Short mmCIF file of the C-alpha atoms (twelve columns), coordinates in Angstrom:
data_MODEL
# 
_entry.id   MODEL 
# 
loop_
_atom_site.group_PDB 
_atom_site.id 
_atom_site.type_symbol 
_atom_site.label_atom_id 
_atom_site.label_alt_id 
_atom_site.label_comp_id 
_atom_site.label_asym_id 
_atom_site.label_seq_id 
_atom_site.Cartn_x 
_atom_site.Cartn_y 
_atom_site.Cartn_z 
_atom_site.pdbx_PDB_model_num 
ATOM 1   C CA . MET A 1   22.359  -10.745 -0.380  1 
ATOM 2   C CA . ALA A 2   20.921  -12.829 2.442   1 
ATOM 3   C CA . TYR A 3   17.999  -10.405 2.407   1 
ATOM 4   C CA . TYR A 4   17.520  -11.073 -1.319  1 
ATOM 5   C CA . VAL A 5   17.290  -14.798 -0.559  1 
ATOM 6   C CA . LEU A 6   14.638  -14.009 2.084   1 
ATOM 7   C CA . CYS A 7   12.673  -11.935 -0.468  1 
ATOM 8   C CA . MET A 8   12.657  -14.804 -2.954  1 
ATOM 9   C CA . ALA A 9   11.668  -17.265 -0.229  1 
ATOM 10  C CA . GLY A 10  8.816   -14.945 0.710   1 
ATOM 11  C CA . ALA A 11  7.707   -14.805 -2.923  1 
ATOM 12  C CA . ALA A 12  7.787   -18.610 -3.168  1 
ATOM 13  C CA . THR A 13  5.701   -18.949 0.015   1 
ATOM 14  C CA . PHE A 14  3.138   -16.468 -1.278  1 
ATOM 15  C CA . ARG A 15  2.886   -18.162 -4.670  1 
ATOM 16  C CA . LYS A 16  2.114   -21.483 -2.969  1 
ATOM 17  C CA . MET A 17  -1.185  -19.934 -1.953  1 
ATOM 18  C CA . GLY A 18  -2.048  -20.078 -5.655  1 
ATOM 19  C CA . ARG A 19  -5.275  -18.631 -6.894  1 
ATOM 20  C CA . ARG A 20  -7.838  -19.629 -4.328  1 
ATOM 21  C CA . ALA A 21  -11.085 -20.907 -5.758  1 
ATOM 22  C CA . LEU A 22  -13.722 -18.201 -5.804  1 
ATOM 23  C CA . PRO A 23  -16.310 -18.778 -3.083  1 
ATOM 24  C CA . PRO A 24  -19.872 -19.520 -4.252  1 
ATOM 25  C CA . ALA A 25  -21.907 -16.357 -4.801  1 
ATOM 26  C CA . HIS A 26  -24.563 -17.300 -2.252  1 
ATOM 27  C CA . THR A 27  -21.943 -17.433 0.534   1 
ATOM 28  C CA . LEU A 28  -20.629 -13.921 -0.076  1 
ATOM 29  C CA . PRO A 29  -21.700 -11.232 2.418   1 
ATOM 30  C CA . PRO A 30  -22.922 -7.831  1.185   1 
ATOM 31  C CA . LEU A 31  -20.311 -5.119  1.626   1 
ATOM 32  C CA . SER A 32  -19.729 -1.376  1.489   1 
ATOM 33  C CA . ILE A 33  -16.853 0.217   -0.449  1 
ATOM 34  C CA . LEU A 34  -15.672 3.526   1.011   1 
ATOM 35  C CA . LYS A 35  -13.594 5.776   -1.248  1 
ATOM 36  C CA . PRO A 36  -12.445 9.105   0.276   1 
ATOM 37  C CA . LEU A 37  -11.476 11.615  -2.413  1 
ATOM 38  C CA . LYS A 38  -9.484  14.806  -2.750  1 
ATOM 39  C CA . GLY A 39  -8.752  16.145  -6.221  1 
ATOM 40  C CA . THR A 40  -8.269  13.966  -9.286  1 
ATOM 41  C CA . ASP A 41  -5.774  11.266  -10.224 1 
ATOM 42  C CA . PRO A 42  -4.661  9.899   -13.619 1 
ATOM 43  C CA . GLY A 43  -7.328  7.651   -15.165 1 
ATOM 44  C CA . MET A 44  -9.627  8.276   -12.214 1 
ATOM 45  C CA . LEU A 45  -12.974 7.759   -13.968 1 
ATOM 46  C CA . GLU A 46  -11.898 4.437   -15.454 1 
ATOM 47  C CA . SER A 47  -10.656 3.357   -12.023 1 
ATOM 48  C CA . PHE A 48  -14.062 4.272   -10.556 1 
ATOM 49  C CA . ARG A 49  -15.795 2.276   -13.286 1 
ATOM 50  C CA . SER A 50  -13.814 -0.837  -12.414 1 
ATOM 51  C CA . HIS A 51  -15.496 -0.806  -8.992  1 
ATOM 52  C CA . CYS A 52  -18.960 -0.701  -10.543 1 
ATOM 53  C CA . VAL A 53  -18.670 -3.807  -12.746 1 
ATOM 54  C CA . GLN A 54  -17.676 -6.298  -10.080 1 
ATOM 55  C CA . ASP A 55  -18.647 -9.952  -10.249 1 
ATOM 56  C CA . TYR A 56  -20.262 -9.707  -6.822  1 
ATOM 57  C CA . PRO A 57  -23.894 -10.184 -5.759  1 
ATOM 58  C CA . GLU A 58  -24.522 -7.186  -3.470  1 
ATOM 59  C CA . TYR A 59  -22.444 -4.147  -2.627  1 
ATOM 60  C CA . GLU A 60  -22.562 -0.354  -2.478  1 
ATOM 61  C CA . VAL A 61  -19.979 2.315   -3.314  1 
ATOM 62  C CA . ILE A 62  -19.748 5.426   -1.117  1 
ATOM 63  C CA . PHE A 63  -17.539 8.344   -2.144  1 
ATOM 64  C CA . GLY A 64  -16.593 11.077  0.299   1 
ATOM 65  C CA . VAL A 65  -15.276 14.623  -0.224  1 
ATOM 66  C CA . SER A 66  -14.618 17.405  2.252   1 
ATOM 67  C CA . ASP A 67  -15.331 20.142  -0.308  1 
ATOM 68  C CA . PRO A 68  -18.596 20.024  -2.313  1 
ATOM 69  C CA . HIS A 69  -16.734 21.742  -5.172  1 
ATOM 70  C CA . ASP A 70  -13.932 19.175  -5.270  1 
ATOM 71  C CA . PRO A 71  -12.974 18.386  -8.917  1 
ATOM 72  C CA . ALA A 72  -13.683 14.689  -8.252  1 
ATOM 73  C CA . VAL A 73  -17.412 15.389  -7.682  1 
ATOM 74  C CA . PRO A 74  -18.370 15.639  -11.410 1 
ATOM 75  C CA . LEU A 75  -16.721 12.258  -11.992 1 
ATOM 76  C CA . VAL A 76  -18.840 10.665  -9.272  1 
ATOM 77  C CA . GLU A 77  -21.973 12.261  -10.739 1 
ATOM 78  C CA . GLN A 78  -21.084 10.914  -14.185 1 
ATOM 79  C CA . LEU A 79  -20.601 7.489   -12.653 1 
ATOM 80  C CA . GLN A 80  -24.070 7.642   -11.084 1 
ATOM 81  C CA . LYS A 81  -25.544 8.357   -14.530 1 
ATOM 82  C CA . GLU A 82  -23.637 5.519   -16.183 1 
ATOM 83  C CA . PHE A 83  -24.615 2.943   -13.531 1 
ATOM 84  C CA . PRO A 84  -28.156 3.822   -12.397 1 
ATOM 85  C CA . GLY A 85  -28.696 0.292   -11.069 1 
ATOM 86  C CA . ARG A 86  -25.643 0.402   -8.831  1 
ATOM 87  C CA . ALA A 87  -25.860 1.832   -5.298  1 
ATOM 88  C CA . ILE A 88  -23.483 4.805   -5.594  1 
ATOM 89  C CA . ARG A 89  -23.595 7.651   -3.113  1 
ATOM 90  C CA . LEU A 90  -21.625 10.833  -2.507  1 
ATOM 91  C CA . VAL A 91  -21.123 12.102  1.032   1 
ATOM 92  C CA . VAL A 92  -19.905 15.638  1.743   1 
ATOM 93  C CA . CYS A 93  -17.799 15.459  4.915   1 
ATOM 94  C CA . ARG A 94  -17.912 19.014  6.233   1 
ATOM 95  C CA . GLN A 95  -16.137 18.456  9.556   1 
ATOM 96  C CA . VAL A 96  -12.371 18.558  9.982   1 
ATOM 97  C CA . LEU A 97  -11.714 15.971  12.684  1 
ATOM 98  C CA . GLY A 98  -7.917  15.782  12.447  1 
ATOM 99  C CA . THR A 99  -4.887  16.433  10.266  1 
ATOM 100 C CA . ASN A 100 -5.399  13.323  8.110   1 
ATOM 101 C CA . MET A 101 -8.347  14.429  5.980   1 
ATOM 102 C CA . LYS A 102 -8.720  10.967  4.436   1 
ATOM 103 C CA . VAL A 103 -9.432  9.452   7.862   1 
ATOM 104 C CA . SER A 104 -11.547 12.464  8.828   1 
ATOM 105 C CA . ASN A 105 -13.725 11.741  5.800   1 
ATOM 106 C CA . LEU A 106 -13.864 8.011   6.580   1 
ATOM 107 C CA . ILE A 107 -15.191 8.737   10.069  1 
ATOM 108 C CA . GLN A 108 -18.064 10.710  8.526   1 
ATOM 109 C CA . MET A 109 -18.665 8.195   5.710   1 
ATOM 110 C CA . LEU A 110 -18.838 5.098   7.916   1 
ATOM 111 C CA . PRO A 111 -22.314 5.826   9.383   1 
ATOM 112 C CA . GLN A 112 -23.664 5.851   5.801   1 
ATOM 113 C CA . ALA A 113 -22.415 2.290   5.164   1 
ATOM 114 C CA . ARG A 114 -25.124 -0.342  5.454   1 
ATOM 115 C CA . TYR A 115 -23.111 -3.540  5.718   1 
ATOM 116 C CA . GLU A 116 -20.914 -5.430  8.172   1 
ATOM 117 C CA . HIS A 117 -17.996 -5.886  5.769   1 
ATOM 118 C CA . ILE A 118 -16.174 -2.710  4.703   1 
ATOM 119 C CA . VAL A 119 -13.660 -2.176  1.892   1 
ATOM 120 C CA . VAL A 120 -11.524 0.985   1.775   1 
ATOM 121 C CA . ASN A 121 -9.076  1.740   -1.010  1 
ATOM 122 C CA . ASP A 122 -7.303  4.745   -2.472  1 
ATOM 123 C CA . SER A 123 -8.888  6.925   -5.149  1 
ATOM 124 C CA . ASP A 124 -6.350  5.903   -7.815  1 
ATOM 125 C CA . ILE A 125 -6.848  2.131   -7.508  1 
ATOM 126 C CA . ARG A 126 -8.118  0.166   -10.524 1 
ATOM 127 C CA . VAL A 127 -9.326  -3.376  -9.900  1 
ATOM 128 C CA . PRO A 128 -10.073 -6.570  -11.880 1 
ATOM 129 C CA . HIS A 129 -13.681 -7.755  -12.143 1 
ATOM 130 C CA . GLU A 130 -13.160 -10.544 -9.557  1 
ATOM 131 C CA . TYR A 131 -11.536 -8.138  -7.069  1 
ATOM 132 C CA . LEU A 132 -14.236 -8.233  -4.394  1 
ATOM 133 C CA . ARG A 133 -14.645 -12.003 -4.581  1 
ATOM 134 C CA . ARG A 134 -10.884 -12.482 -4.188  1 
ATOM 135 C CA . LEU A 135 -10.802 -10.144 -1.203  1 
ATOM 136 C CA . MET A 136 -13.699 -11.901 0.464   1 
ATOM 137 C CA . ALA A 137 -12.039 -15.281 -0.161  1 
ATOM 138 C CA . GLY A 138 -9.409  -14.054 2.285   1 
ATOM 139 C CA . PHE A 139 -12.002 -14.200 5.080   1 
ATOM 140 C CA . SER A 140 -12.764 -17.879 4.459   1 
ATOM 141 C CA . PRO A 141 -11.856 -20.347 7.239   1 
ATOM 142 C CA . GLY A 142 -9.266  -21.978 4.962   1 
ATOM 143 C CA . SER A 143 -7.227  -18.772 5.048   1 
ATOM 144 C CA . ARG A 144 -6.619  -18.940 8.778   1 
ATOM 145 C CA . ARG A 145 -3.166  -19.933 9.947   1 
ATOM 146 C CA . GLY A 146 -2.533  -22.343 12.779  1 
ATOM 147 C CA . GLY A 147 -1.560  -25.954 13.239  1 
ATOM 148 C CA . ALA A 148 -3.580  -28.908 14.474  1 
ATOM 149 C CA . GLY A 149 -5.098  -28.214 17.872  1 
ATOM 150 C CA . GLU A 150 -4.020  -24.575 17.732  1 
ATOM 151 C CA . ARG A 151 -6.698  -21.921 18.056  1 
ATOM 152 C CA . ARG A 152 -6.897  -19.916 14.867  1 
ATOM 153 C CA . ALA A 153 -7.523  -16.202 15.194  1 
ATOM 154 C CA . ASP A 154 -10.477 -14.692 13.387  1 
ATOM 155 C CA . ILE A 155 -9.528  -12.850 10.225  1 
ATOM 156 C CA . GLY A 156 -10.145 -9.175  10.871  1 
ATOM 157 C CA . LEU A 157 -8.566  -7.577  7.809   1 
ATOM 158 C CA . VAL A 158 -7.553  -8.574  4.275   1 
ATOM 159 C CA . THR A 159 -5.175  -6.447  2.202   1 
ATOM 160 C CA . CYS A 160 -3.468  -6.911  -1.174  1 
ATOM 161 C CA . LEU A 161 -0.419  -6.128  -3.302  1 
ATOM 162 C CA . TYR A 162 -0.483  -3.635  -6.163  1 
ATOM 163 C CA . ARG A 163 1.338   -2.558  -9.321  1 
ATOM 164 C CA . GLY A 164 2.182   1.038   -10.225 1 
ATOM 165 C CA . GLU A 165 1.352   2.008   -13.809 1 
ATOM 166 C CA . ALA A 166 4.065   4.493   -14.819 1 
ATOM 167 C CA . ARG A 167 3.774   7.556   -17.038 1 
ATOM 168 C CA . ARG A 168 6.500   8.630   -19.468 1 
ATOM 169 C CA . THR A 169 8.672   10.551  -16.987 1 
ATOM 170 C CA . LEU A 170 11.769  9.077   -15.362 1 
ATOM 171 C CA . GLY A 171 10.417  9.818   -11.889 1 
ATOM 172 C CA . SER A 172 7.224   7.886   -12.603 1 
ATOM 173 C CA . LYS A 173 9.181   4.910   -13.984 1 
ATOM 174 C CA . LEU A 174 11.466  4.814   -10.937 1 
ATOM 175 C CA . GLU A 175 8.414   4.923   -8.664  1 
ATOM 176 C CA . ALA A 176 6.757   2.001   -10.468 1 
ATOM 177 C CA . LEU A 177 9.971   -0.031  -10.466 1 
ATOM 178 C CA . GLY A 178 10.426  0.556   -6.743  1 
ATOM 179 C CA . ILE A 179 6.874   -0.567  -5.951  1 
ATOM 180 C CA . SER A 180 7.195   -3.859  -7.803  1 
ATOM 181 C CA . THR A 181 10.799  -4.814  -7.092  1 
ATOM 182 C CA . GLU A 182 11.673  -3.147  -3.784  1 
ATOM 183 C CA . PHE A 183 8.606   -2.332  -1.703  1 
ATOM 184 C CA . HIS A 184 6.697   -5.566  -2.309  1 
ATOM 185 C CA . ALA A 185 9.878   -7.612  -2.015  1 
ATOM 186 C CA . GLY A 186 10.098  -6.178  1.509   1 
ATOM 187 C CA . VAL A 187 6.432   -6.962  2.224   1 
ATOM 188 C CA . LEU A 188 6.891   -10.604 1.188   1 
ATOM 189 C CA . ALA A 189 10.139  -10.865 3.162   1 
ATOM 190 C CA . ALA A 190 8.396   -9.516  6.278   1 
ATOM 191 C CA . ARG A 191 5.514   -11.959 5.763   1 
ATOM 192 C CA . ARG A 192 7.958   -14.863 5.572   1 
ATOM 193 C CA . LEU A 193 10.085  -13.685 8.493   1 
ATOM 194 C CA . GLU A 194 7.175   -12.871 10.824  1 
ATOM 195 C CA . GLY A 195 4.922   -15.775 9.833   1 
ATOM 196 C CA . GLY A 196 2.297   -13.416 8.418   1 
ATOM 197 C CA . ILE A 197 1.739   -9.690  8.196   1 
ATOM 198 C CA . ARG A 198 0.810   -7.326  10.994  1 
ATOM 199 C CA . PHE A 199 0.140   -4.247  8.899   1 
ATOM 200 C CA . ALA A 200 -1.959  -3.311  5.875   1 
ATOM 201 C CA . LEU A 201 -1.501  -1.606  2.510   1 
ATOM 202 C CA . GLY A 202 -3.665  1.311   1.346   1 
ATOM 203 C CA . SER A 203 -4.275  -0.387  -2.000  1 
ATOM 204 C CA . SER A 204 -7.077  -2.343  -0.287  1 
ATOM 205 C CA . LEU A 205 -8.336  -2.609  3.273   1 
ATOM 206 C CA . ALA A 206 -11.173 -5.100  3.714   1 
ATOM 207 C CA . PHE A 207 -12.292 -5.557  7.301   1 
ATOM 208 C CA . THR A 208 -15.256 -6.300  9.518   1 
ATOM 209 C CA . ARG A 209 -17.008 -3.771  11.720  1 
ATOM 210 C CA . ALA A 210 -16.224 -6.003  14.705  1 
ATOM 211 C CA . ALA A 211 -12.480 -5.702  14.039  1 
ATOM 212 C CA . LEU A 212 -12.768 -1.934  13.498  1 
ATOM 213 C CA . ASN A 213 -14.788 -1.492  16.685  1 
ATOM 214 C CA . ALA A 214 -12.169 -3.491  18.608  1 
ATOM 215 C CA . ILE A 215 -9.607  -0.741  17.938  1 
ATOM 216 C CA . GLY A 216 -11.988 2.141   18.627  1 
ATOM 217 C CA . GLY A 217 -13.000 2.793   15.010  1 
ATOM 218 C CA . PHE A 218 -11.222 5.226   12.716  1 
ATOM 219 C CA . ARG A 219 -10.904 8.043   15.260  1 
ATOM 220 C CA . PRO A 220 -7.595  6.917   16.838  1 
ATOM 221 C CA . LEU A 221 -6.033  7.103   13.348  1 
ATOM 222 C CA . VAL A 222 -7.160  10.617  12.421  1 
ATOM 223 C CA . ASP A 223 -3.778  12.263  13.020  1 
ATOM 224 C CA . TYR A 224 -1.539  9.512   11.604  1 
ATOM 225 C CA . LEU A 225 0.031   9.751   8.164   1 
ATOM 226 C CA . ALA A 226 0.351   5.963   7.706   1 
ATOM 227 C CA . ASP A 227 -3.293  5.292   8.523   1 
ATOM 228 C CA . ASP A 228 -3.323  2.060   6.488   1 
ATOM 229 C CA . TYR A 229 -0.324  0.686   8.378   1 
ATOM 230 C CA . GLU A 230 -1.824  1.734   11.728  1 
ATOM 231 C CA . LEU A 231 -5.183  0.145   10.914  1 
ATOM 232 C CA . GLY A 232 -3.583  -3.215  10.131  1 
ATOM 233 C CA . ALA A 233 -1.155  -3.074  13.065  1 
ATOM 234 C CA . ARG A 234 -3.896  -2.235  15.559  1 
ATOM 235 C CA . ILE A 235 -6.276  -4.894  14.283  1 
ATOM 236 C CA . ALA A 236 -3.449  -7.450  14.544  1 
ATOM 237 C CA . ALA A 237 -2.633  -6.228  18.069  1 
ATOM 238 C CA . ALA A 238 -6.309  -6.673  18.994  1 
ATOM 239 C CA . GLY A 239 -5.943  -10.414 18.357  1 
ATOM 240 C CA . TYR A 240 -7.225  -10.618 14.788  1 
ATOM 241 C CA . GLN A 241 -5.400  -12.121 11.853  1 
ATOM 242 C CA . VAL A 242 -4.365  -9.942  8.901   1 
ATOM 243 C CA . GLU A 243 -4.403  -11.823 5.600   1 
ATOM 244 C CA . LEU A 244 -2.762  -11.033 2.256   1 
ATOM 245 C CA . SER A 245 -5.138  -11.637 -0.647  1 
ATOM 246 C CA . THR A 246 -4.078  -13.245 -3.932  1 
ATOM 247 C CA . VAL A 247 -5.632  -10.413 -5.961  1 
ATOM 248 C CA . VAL A 248 -3.287  -7.717  -7.326  1 
ATOM 249 C CA . VAL A 249 -4.620  -4.246  -8.176  1 
ATOM 250 C CA . ASP A 250 -3.228  -1.325  -10.181 1 
ATOM 251 C CA . THR A 251 -2.487  2.259   -9.224  1 
ATOM 252 C CA . TYR A 252 -1.968  4.895   -11.915 1 
ATOM 253 C CA . LEU A 253 0.988   7.067   -11.019 1 
ATOM 254 C CA . PRO A 254 1.320   10.793  -11.767 1 
ATOM 255 C CA . ALA A 255 3.967   11.973  -14.237 1 
ATOM 256 C CA . TYR A 256 6.462   12.674  -11.452 1 
ATOM 257 C CA . SER A 257 9.407   14.919  -12.192 1 
ATOM 258 C CA . LEU A 258 12.578  13.839  -10.380 1 
ATOM 259 C CA . PRO A 259 12.083  16.418  -7.555  1 
ATOM 260 C CA . GLU A 260 8.444   15.276  -7.175  1 
ATOM 261 C CA . PHE A 261 9.585   11.637  -7.134  1 
ATOM 262 C CA . PHE A 262 12.046  12.315  -4.322  1 
ATOM 263 C CA . ARG A 263 9.493   14.340  -2.324  1 
ATOM 264 C CA . HIS A 264 6.953   11.530  -2.598  1 
ATOM 265 C CA . GLN A 265 9.544   8.894   -1.696  1 
ATOM 266 C CA . LEU A 266 10.701  10.939  1.295   1 
ATOM 267 C CA . ARG A 267 7.133   11.222  2.557   1 
ATOM 268 C CA . TRP A 268 6.721   7.468   2.355   1 
ATOM 269 C CA . ALA A 269 10.178  6.783   3.841   1 
ATOM 270 C CA . ARG A 270 9.735   9.113   6.814   1 
ATOM 271 C CA . SER A 271 6.295   7.673   7.447   1 
ATOM 272 C CA . THR A 272 7.682   4.109   7.415   1 
ATOM 273 C CA . ARG A 273 10.585  5.122   9.616   1 
ATOM 274 C CA . HIS A 274 8.125   6.356   12.259  1 
ATOM 275 C CA . SER A 275 5.916   3.249   11.916  1 
ATOM 276 C CA . ARG A 276 8.593   0.518   11.892  1 
ATOM 277 C CA . GLN A 277 11.719  2.091   13.358  1 
ATOM 278 C CA . TRP A 278 13.937  -0.983  13.661  1 
ATOM 279 C CA . GLY A 279 12.720  -2.532  10.444  1 
ATOM 280 C CA . TRP A 280 13.380  0.705   8.569   1 
ATOM 281 C CA . ALA A 281 16.868  0.965   10.069  1 
ATOM 282 C CA . GLY A 282 17.611  -2.471  8.608   1 
ATOM 283 C CA . VAL A 283 16.437  -1.385  5.144   1 
ATOM 284 C CA . GLY A 284 19.723  0.484   4.756   1 
ATOM 285 C CA . LEU A 285 21.523  -2.861  4.551   1 
ATOM 286 C CA . THR A 286 19.364  -4.096  1.672   1 
ATOM 287 C CA . PHE A 287 20.795  -1.864  -1.074  1 
ATOM 288 C CA . ALA A 288 23.478  -4.311  -2.183  1 
ATOM 289 C CA . LEU A 289 24.437  -2.534  -5.406  1 
ATOM 290 C CA . PRO A 290 25.538  0.811   -3.897  1 
ATOM 291 C CA . TRP A 291 27.401  -0.914  -1.072  1 
ATOM 292 C CA . SER A 292 29.085  -3.270  -3.549  1 
ATOM 293 C CA . VAL A 293 30.212  -0.323  -5.668  1 
ATOM 294 C CA . LEU A 294 31.678  1.274   -2.539  1 
ATOM 295 C CA . ALA A 295 33.424  -2.036  -1.795  1 
ATOM 296 C CA . VAL A 296 35.033  -1.972  -5.253  1 
ATOM 297 C CA . LEU A 297 36.252  1.577   -4.656  1 
ATOM 298 C CA . GLY A 298 37.401  0.830   -1.119  1 
ATOM 299 C CA . ALA A 299 39.245  -2.310  -2.189  1 
ATOM 300 C CA . GLY A 300 41.011  -0.509  -5.014  1 
ATOM 301 C CA . GLY A 301 39.318  -2.671  -7.645  1 
ATOM 302 C CA . ALA A 302 40.467  -6.000  -6.159  1 
ATOM 303 C CA . PRO A 303 39.148  -9.024  -8.125  1 
ATOM 304 C CA . TRP A 304 37.067  -10.287 -5.186  1 
ATOM 305 C CA . SER A 305 35.232  -6.932  -4.994  1 
ATOM 306 C CA . TRP A 306 34.300  -7.070  -8.675  1 
ATOM 307 C CA . GLY A 307 33.016  -10.612 -8.181  1 
ATOM 308 C CA . MET A 308 30.920  -9.426  -5.228  1 
ATOM 309 C CA . LEU A 309 29.470  -6.600  -7.321  1 
ATOM 310 C CA . ALA A 310 28.590  -8.999  -10.165 1 
ATOM 311 C CA . LEU A 311 26.895  -11.394 -7.730  1 
ATOM 312 C CA . ALA A 312 24.966  -8.537  -6.074  1 
ATOM 313 C CA . LEU A 313 23.738  -7.301  -9.460  1 
ATOM 314 C CA . ALA A 314 22.688  -10.801 -10.540 1 
ATOM 315 C CA . MET A 315 20.748  -11.402 -7.312  1 
ATOM 316 C CA . ARG A 316 19.088  -7.986  -7.424  1 
ATOM 317 C CA . VAL A 317 17.888  -8.642  -10.975 1 
ATOM 318 C CA . LEU A 318 16.652  -12.090 -9.896  1 
ATOM 319 C CA . VAL A 319 14.621  -10.586 -7.030  1 
ATOM 320 C CA . ALA A 320 13.117  -8.058  -9.446  1 
ATOM 321 C CA . LEU A 321 12.022  -10.835 -11.799 1 
ATOM 322 C CA . VAL A 322 10.801  -13.230 -9.103  1 
ATOM 323 C CA . VAL A 323 8.710   -10.595 -7.291  1 
ATOM 324 C CA . GLY A 324 7.908   -8.069  -10.019 1 
ATOM 325 C CA . TRP A 325 7.056   -10.569 -12.728 1 
ATOM 326 C CA . GLY A 326 6.598   -13.900 -10.940 1 
ATOM 327 C CA . VAL A 327 4.228   -12.553 -8.256  1 
ATOM 328 C CA . LEU A 328 2.842   -9.244  -9.549  1 
ATOM 329 C CA . ARG A 329 2.904   -9.978  -13.301 1 
ATOM 330 C CA . ASP A 330 4.134   -6.447  -13.888 1 
ATOM 331 C CA . ARG A 331 5.312   -6.181  -17.503 1 
ATOM 332 C CA . GLN A 332 6.977   -2.850  -16.747 1 
ATOM 333 C CA . VAL A 333 9.626   -4.657  -14.724 1 
ATOM 334 C CA . LEU A 334 10.947  -6.226  -17.928 1 
ATOM 335 C CA . ARG A 335 10.689  -2.923  -19.798 1 
ATOM 336 C CA . TYR A 336 12.470  -0.824  -17.179 1 
ATOM 337 C CA . LEU A 337 14.921  -3.404  -15.819 1 
ATOM 338 C CA . PHE A 338 17.835  -1.329  -17.117 1 
ATOM 339 C CA . LEU A 339 16.879  1.383   -14.589 1 
ATOM 340 C CA . LEU A 340 17.355  -0.968  -11.627 1 
ATOM 341 C CA . PRO A 341 20.861  0.290   -10.648 1 
ATOM 342 C CA . LEU A 342 19.601  3.886   -10.717 1 
ATOM 343 C CA . ARG A 343 16.600  2.861   -8.608  1 
ATOM 344 C CA . GLU A 344 18.980  1.244   -6.075  1 
ATOM 345 C CA . PHE A 345 21.067  4.396   -5.681  1 
ATOM 346 C CA . ALA A 346 17.914  6.530   -5.471  1 
ATOM 347 C CA . GLY A 347 16.538  4.186   -2.815  1 
ATOM 348 C CA . LEU A 348 19.668  4.508   -0.703  1 
ATOM 349 C CA . ALA A 349 19.582  8.304   -1.066  1 
ATOM 350 C CA . VAL A 350 15.954  8.352   0.089   1 
ATOM 351 C CA . TRP A 351 16.770  6.075   3.042   1 
ATOM 352 C CA . ILE A 352 19.549  8.437   4.128   1 
ATOM 353 C CA . GLY A 353 17.268  11.430  3.537   1 
ATOM 354 C CA . SER A 354 14.588  9.928   5.772   1 
ATOM 355 C CA . TYR A 355 16.882  10.565  8.752   1 
ATOM 356 C CA . THR A 356 17.619  14.191  7.861   1 
ATOM 357 C CA . GLY A 357 14.288  15.696  8.908   1 
ATOM 358 C CA . HIS A 358 10.675  15.190  9.919   1 
ATOM 359 C CA . THR A 359 8.765   17.301  7.392   1 
ATOM 360 C CA . VAL A 360 6.594   15.732  4.683   1 
ATOM 361 C CA . ASP A 361 4.681   17.167  1.746   1 
ATOM 362 C CA . TRP A 362 1.191   15.675  1.351   1 
ATOM 363 C CA . ARG A 363 -1.288  16.822  -1.294  1 
ATOM 364 C CA . GLY A 364 0.330   20.253  -1.425  1 
ATOM 365 C CA . ASP A 365 0.405   20.804  2.360   1 
ATOM 366 C CA . GLU A 366 3.487   20.631  4.557   1 
ATOM 367 C CA . PHE A 367 3.399   18.701  7.818   1 
ATOM 368 C CA . VAL A 368 5.821   17.624  10.502  1 
ATOM 369 C CA . LEU A 369 5.856   14.003  11.681  1 
ATOM 370 C CA . LYS A 370 6.054   13.365  15.413  1 
ATOM 371 C CA . ASP A 371 5.675   9.772   16.642  1 
ATOM 372 C CA . GLY A 372 3.952   8.956   13.361  1 
ATOM 373 C CA . LYS A 373 1.369   11.728  13.760  1 
ATOM 374 C CA . LEU A 374 0.902   14.690  11.447  1 
ATOM 375 C CA . LEU A 375 1.355   18.178  12.815  1 
ATOM 376 C CA . ARG A 376 1.100   21.341  10.800  1 
ATOM 377 C CA . SER A 377 4.388   23.216  10.813  1 
ATOM 378 C CA . GLY A 378 3.093   25.940  13.141  1 
ATOM 379 C CA . GLU A 379 1.785   23.437  15.695  1 
ATOM 380 C CA . LEU A 380 5.208   22.245  16.866  1 
ATOM 381 C CA . ALA A 381 6.188   23.747  20.178  1 
ATOM 382 C CA . ILE A 382 9.434   25.690  20.203  1 
ATOM 383 C CA . GLY A 383 12.234  23.304  21.057  1 
ATOM 384 C CA . GLY A 384 10.133  20.260  20.123  1 
ATOM 385 C CA . ASP A 385 11.421  17.323  18.079  1 
# 
């Protein structure tokens, strides 16, 4: 419950940022958007279109595929026909430079980018028309932390929160509810506790070439599953500031079945466990509802245990509303609030499951995680971890 208070304090701190005034158009630097692709996602073409109608003076969009026959290629070609005045290019990345094909593609796409500022986001991200201007506002001097007389670090990377648009399946609804009421609650709590963030979210990664060069480019990340986390953590470790933008984007979730939901959650959980070991260990204490139910059973239904359960439920609902609606403006939180107890028990099951193995399923391929890096199952030495 103390953690819930921290989440709400983090949400209050973030909301104080308000909606920063959009910087004047003439002050905005040109930028390159890099979008690595593999296969198709729900609503993909409409998500692509949202990147082509930005209220931004000068930018280019570069898509990258490793297979010239990838099913996403016709969508990019259709986009080029719809927006002939927009700089849209498709790069075929024929080399396999590591186990993380997304990063492998980014390495090969980067030389095609013309500008100093780079934006990378996932293929299923849909953005509002002021998205780029809001991201770039994060690089403004007013965004830098530091008191009077204190040297303020240059902003090297700006990232943002996101909402998950659920399909009709229960697995998809649980995924969306977890994103808005659990995952981002943790992000805001970490931001409050650590005085900022030292990681990044794959929903949006806006950074400068100088910051990327300071960590050796994309190549050191080519075997990591949590490449977005690693990028932000390394840029922060290099002495740059990582900023959280006020813009919120959308991701359109697949129609997960329950087994698919748990496989996806396990992949994310095991990745986070390898990236933030002590922080992830503490996550087990944050599922107040399951632990409160166990307290009721363990106490034989004593009145105090029922009171604790009622208080835990009330605070969990409050966190969901404060973060999911108050910060993210996610209407689904109100619609699926009744699923919150089920989401809590599922979250605890996934947390426990994250310690039962090292394998992850990613885009139909099975890998083993070792120190955060992806290894194909056959690559592990006999007797290895």
